[in-house]
C-alpha positions as a Markdown table, in Angstrom:
| # | Residue | x | y | z |
|---|---|---|---|---|
| 1 | Met | 15.3 | -106.4 | 63.5 |
| 2 | Glu | 16.4 | -108.5 | 60.5 |
| 3 | Gln | 16.6 | -105.4 | 58.4 |
| 4 | Lys | 18.8 | -103.6 | 61.0 |
| 5 | Gln | 21.2 | -106.5 | 61.0 |
| 6 | Arg | 21.6 | -106.3 | 57.2 |
| 7 | Ile | 22.4 | -102.6 | 57.4 |
| 8 | Asp | 25.0 | -103.3 | 60.1 |
| 9 | Arg | 26.6 | -106.0 | 58.0 |
| 10 | Leu | 27.2 | -103.6 | 55.0 |
| 11 | Pro | 30.9 | -102.7 | 54.6 |
| 12 | Gln | 31.6 | -99.3 | 56.0 |
| 13 | Asn | 33.2 | -96.7 | 53.9 |
| 14 | Pro | 36.4 | -95.5 | 55.5 |
| 15 | Ile | 35.3 | -91.9 | 54.8 |
| 16 | Thr | 32.0 | -92.3 | 56.5 |
| 17 | Lys | 33.1 | -94.7 | 59.2 |
| 18 | Gly | 30.9 | -94.6 | 62.2 |
| 19 | Thr | 27.9 | -92.8 | 60.4 |
| 20 | Arg | 24.7 | -94.6 | 59.9 |
| 21 | Leu | 23.1 | -95.0 | 56.5 |
| 22 | Thr | 19.9 | -92.9 | 56.2 |
| 23 | Leu | 17.3 | -93.3 | 53.5 |
| 24 | Gln | 15.7 | -90.1 | 52.2 |
| 25 | Ser | 12.3 | -90.0 | 50.7 |
| 26 | Gly | 10.7 | -87.3 | 48.5 |
| 27 | Phe | 11.6 | -85.5 | 45.3 |
| 28 | Thr | 14.7 | -83.4 | 44.5 |
| 29 | Leu | 14.3 | -79.8 | 43.4 |
| 30 | Met | 15.3 | -80.8 | 39.9 |
| 31 | Glu | 12.6 | -83.4 | 39.6 |
| 32 | Leu | 10.0 | -80.9 | 40.8 |
| 33 | Leu | 11.1 | -78.3 | 38.3 |
| 34 | Ile | 10.9 | -80.8 | 35.5 |
| 35 | Val | 7.4 | -81.9 | 36.4 |
| 36 | Met | 6.3 | -78.3 | 36.8 |
| 37 | Ser | 7.7 | -77.4 | 33.4 |
| 38 | Ile | 6.0 | -80.3 | 31.7 |
| 39 | Met | 2.7 | -79.2 | 33.3 |
| 40 | Ile | 3.2 | -75.6 | 32.1 |
| 41 | Ile | 3.8 | -76.8 | 28.6 |
| 42 | Leu | 0.7 | -79.0 | 28.6 |
| 43 | Met | -1.3 | -76.0 | 29.9 |
| 44 | Leu | 0.0 | -73.8 | 27.2 |
| 45 | Ile | -1.2 | -76.3 | 24.6 |
| 46 | Ala | -4.6 | -76.9 | 26.2 |
| 47 | Ile | -5.7 | -73.4 | 27.1 |
| 48 | Pro | -6.0 | -72.1 | 23.5 |
| 49 | Asn | -7.8 | -75.3 | 22.5 |
| 50 | Phe | -10.2 | -74.8 | 25.4 |
| 51 | Ile | -10.9 | -71.2 | 24.4 |
| 52 | Ser | -11.5 | -72.3 | 20.8 |
| 53 | Met | -13.8 | -75.1 | 21.9 |
| 54 | Lys | -15.8 | -72.7 | 24.1 |
| 55 | Ala | -16.2 | -70.2 | 21.3 |
| 56 | Gln | -17.4 | -73.1 | 19.0 |
| 57 | Ala | -19.9 | -74.2 | 21.7 |
| 58 | Asp | -21.1 | -70.6 | 22.1 |
| 59 | Glu | -21.6 | -70.4 | 18.3 |
| 60 | Thr | -23.6 | -73.6 | 18.3 |
| 61 | Ser | -25.7 | -72.3 | 21.2 |
| 62 | Ala | -26.3 | -69.0 | 19.3 |
| 63 | Met | -27.6 | -70.9 | 16.2 |
| 64 | Gln | -29.9 | -73.1 | 18.4 |
| 65 | Ser | -31.1 | -69.9 | 20.1 |
| 66 | Leu | -31.9 | -68.4 | 16.7 |
| 67 | Arg | -33.9 | -71.5 | 15.8 |
| 68 | Ala | -35.8 | -71.1 | 19.1 |
| 69 | Ile | -36.6 | -67.5 | 18.2 |
| 70 | Tyr | -37.8 | -68.6 | 14.8 |
| 71 | Gln | -40.0 | -71.3 | 16.3 |
| 72 | Ala | -41.3 | -68.7 | 18.9 |
| 73 | Gln | -42.1 | -66.3 | 16.0 |
| 74 | Ile | -44.2 | -69.0 | 14.2 |
| 75 | Gln | -46.1 | -69.7 | 17.5 |
| 76 | Tyr | -46.5 | -65.9 | 18.0 |
| 77 | Gln | -48.0 | -65.5 | 14.6 |
| 78 | Ile | -50.4 | -68.4 | 15.2 |
| 79 | Asn | -51.4 | -67.1 | 18.6 |
| 80 | Phe | -51.7 | -63.4 | 17.7 |
| 81 | Pro | -52.5 | -63.4 | 14.0 |
| 82 | Ser | -53.6 | -59.7 | 14.0 |
| 83 | Asn | -50.1 | -58.7 | 15.2 |
| 84 | Gly | -48.1 | -60.9 | 12.7 |
| 85 | Phe | -44.6 | -61.4 | 14.0 |
| 86 | Ala | -43.1 | -59.9 | 17.2 |
| 87 | Cys | -40.6 | -57.1 | 16.7 |
| 88 | Ser | -38.9 | -57.5 | 20.1 |
| 89 | Leu | -37.6 | -60.4 | 22.2 |
| 90 | Ala | -39.5 | -59.0 | 25.2 |
| 91 | Ala | -42.8 | -59.7 | 23.3 |
| 92 | Leu | -41.7 | -63.3 | 22.8 |
| 93 | Gly | -40.7 | -63.6 | 26.4 |
| 94 | Gly | -42.5 | -63.1 | 29.6 |
| 95 | Ser | -43.1 | -64.9 | 32.9 |
| 96 | Ser | -45.9 | -67.5 | 33.4 |
| 97 | Asn | -46.3 | -66.0 | 36.9 |
| 98 | Ser | -47.6 | -62.7 | 35.4 |
| 99 | Gly | -50.8 | -64.3 | 34.1 |
| 100 | Pro | -51.9 | -65.6 | 30.7 |
| 101 | Pro | -49.8 | -64.9 | 27.6 |
| 102 | Thr | -50.4 | -61.6 | 25.8 |
| 103 | Ala | -49.1 | -60.0 | 22.6 |
| 104 | Gln | -46.6 | -58.0 | 24.8 |
| 105 | Ala | -45.4 | -61.1 | 26.8 |
| 106 | Ala | -46.2 | -64.2 | 24.8 |
| 107 | Gln | -44.2 | -66.5 | 27.1 |
| 108 | Leu | -42.6 | -68.4 | 24.2 |
| 109 | Leu | -38.9 | -67.8 | 25.0 |
| 110 | Gln | -36.8 | -68.6 | 28.1 |
| 111 | Gly | -36.0 | -65.6 | 30.2 |
| 112 | Asp | -32.2 | -65.4 | 29.4 |
| 113 | Leu | -32.9 | -65.5 | 25.6 |
| 114 | Ala | -35.8 | -63.0 | 25.9 |
| 115 | Ser | -33.4 | -60.6 | 27.8 |
| 116 | Gly | -31.1 | -60.6 | 24.7 |
| 117 | Gln | -28.0 | -62.2 | 26.4 |
| 118 | Lys | -27.1 | -65.9 | 26.3 |
| 119 | Ser | -23.9 | -67.9 | 26.1 |
| 120 | Gly | -21.6 | -65.0 | 25.1 |
| 121 | Tyr | -24.0 | -63.7 | 22.4 |
| 122 | Thr | -26.3 | -60.7 | 22.2 |
| 123 | Phe | -29.6 | -61.3 | 20.5 |
| 124 | Asn | -31.9 | -58.8 | 18.9 |
| 125 | Ile | -34.9 | -58.6 | 16.5 |
| 126 | Thr | -34.4 | -56.0 | 13.8 |
| 127 | Asn | -35.5 | -55.0 | 10.3 |
| 128 | Cys | -39.2 | -55.5 | 11.1 |
| 129 | Thr | -41.6 | -54.7 | 8.2 |
| 130 | Lys | -44.9 | -53.2 | 9.3 |
| 131 | Val | -48.2 | -52.8 | 7.5 |
| 132 | Thr | -51.4 | -51.4 | 8.8 |
| 133 | Val | -54.5 | -53.6 | 8.5 |
| 134 | Asn | -57.8 | -52.3 | 9.9 |
| 135 | Asn | -56.1 | -49.6 | 11.9 |
| 136 | Gln | -53.8 | -52.2 | 13.5 |
| 137 | Asp | -50.1 | -52.6 | 13.0 |
| 138 | Met | -49.0 | -56.0 | 11.7 |
| 139 | Tyr | -45.4 | -57.0 | 11.3 |
| 140 | Thr | -44.9 | -59.1 | 8.2 |
| 141 | Ser | -41.2 | -59.8 | 8.4 |
| 142 | Tyr | -38.3 | -59.6 | 10.8 |
| 143 | Glu | -34.6 | -60.5 | 11.2 |
| 144 | Ala | -33.2 | -62.0 | 14.4 |
| 145 | Thr | -29.5 | -61.5 | 15.0 |
| 146 | Ala | -26.9 | -63.0 | 17.2 |
| 147 | Val | -23.6 | -61.1 | 17.7 |
| 148 | Pro | -20.7 | -62.3 | 19.9 |
| 149 | Gln | -20.1 | -60.1 | 23.0 |
| 150 | Ala | -16.3 | -60.5 | 22.5 |
| 151 | Val | -15.4 | -61.4 | 18.9 |
| 152 | Gly | -12.8 | -64.1 | 19.0 |
| 153 | Lys | -13.5 | -65.1 | 22.6 |
| 154 | Ser | -17.2 | -65.8 | 22.9 |
| 155 | Gly | -17.6 | -66.5 | 19.2 |
| 156 | His | -16.0 | -65.7 | 15.8 |
| 157 | Arg | -19.1 | -65.3 | 13.7 |
| 158 | Gly | -22.4 | -63.3 | 13.9 |
| 159 | Phe | -25.6 | -65.0 | 12.8 |
| 160 | Cys | -29.0 | -64.0 | 11.4 |
| 161 | Ile | -32.3 | -65.7 | 10.7 |
| 162 | Asp | -35.4 | -64.3 | 9.1 |
| 163 | Val | -39.0 | -65.5 | 8.2 |
| 164 | Lys | -37.6 | -68.1 | 5.9 |
| 165 | Gly | -35.8 | -69.9 | 8.7 |
| 166 | Glu | -32.4 | -70.0 | 7.1 |
| 167 | Ile | -29.5 | -69.2 | 9.3 |
| 168 | Met | -26.9 | -67.0 | 7.7 |
| 169 | Ala | -23.4 | -66.1 | 9.1 |
| 170 | Asp | -21.2 | -63.0 | 9.1 |
| 171 | Pro | -17.6 | -64.2 | 9.4 |
| 172 | Ser | -16.5 | -60.9 | 10.9 |
| 173 | Gly | -18.8 | -61.3 | 13.9 |
| 174 | Gly | -21.4 | -58.6 | 12.9 |
| 175 | Thr | -24.9 | -58.6 | 11.4 |
| 176 | Asn | -23.9 | -58.5 | 7.7 |
| 177 | Cys | -24.9 | -62.1 | 7.2 |
| 178 | Thr | -24.0 | -63.3 | 3.7 |
| 179 | Gln | -22.8 | -66.9 | 4.2 |
| 180 | Thr | -25.1 | -69.9 | 4.5 |
| 181 | Val | -24.6 | -72.0 | 7.6 |
| 182 | Glu | -24.6 | -75.7 | 6.9 |
């Protein structure tokens, strides 16, 4: 009631004589447009950074996956010495539900990596060197590769690792790995 009395005591404008003062709440159209334009500008700055950060995370994941393949190859060579190294990701993979590990399914890699696709990269084992010992094929070397599925989006560089365990990079996103990764 006190507030109403204060409004009534306000001097009345002769133009609006007899009209009551109404208070409006909310934003004007101009204020909303300014806020929306600021949000759009921030998004335009953030989205490229986000894409770059995701590509960098995928590259890091690819290098870690190559290290996992390298470790699995060492385990494979220890568990199946007559075979040497595995020349396929499927041989390093396999499900524990299918029984004990075999040379064709050693159960040393996770399913997604053994399938050859993980975190925007395609993995493969290539350049296997084979010798025959006592009528049995033995692989004495290999090269594991990781290539981005979409160069520039899921990663910028391709990666390779071999029996030495050193990860090399191809800056163009392929398998011509010539640069040492630090």
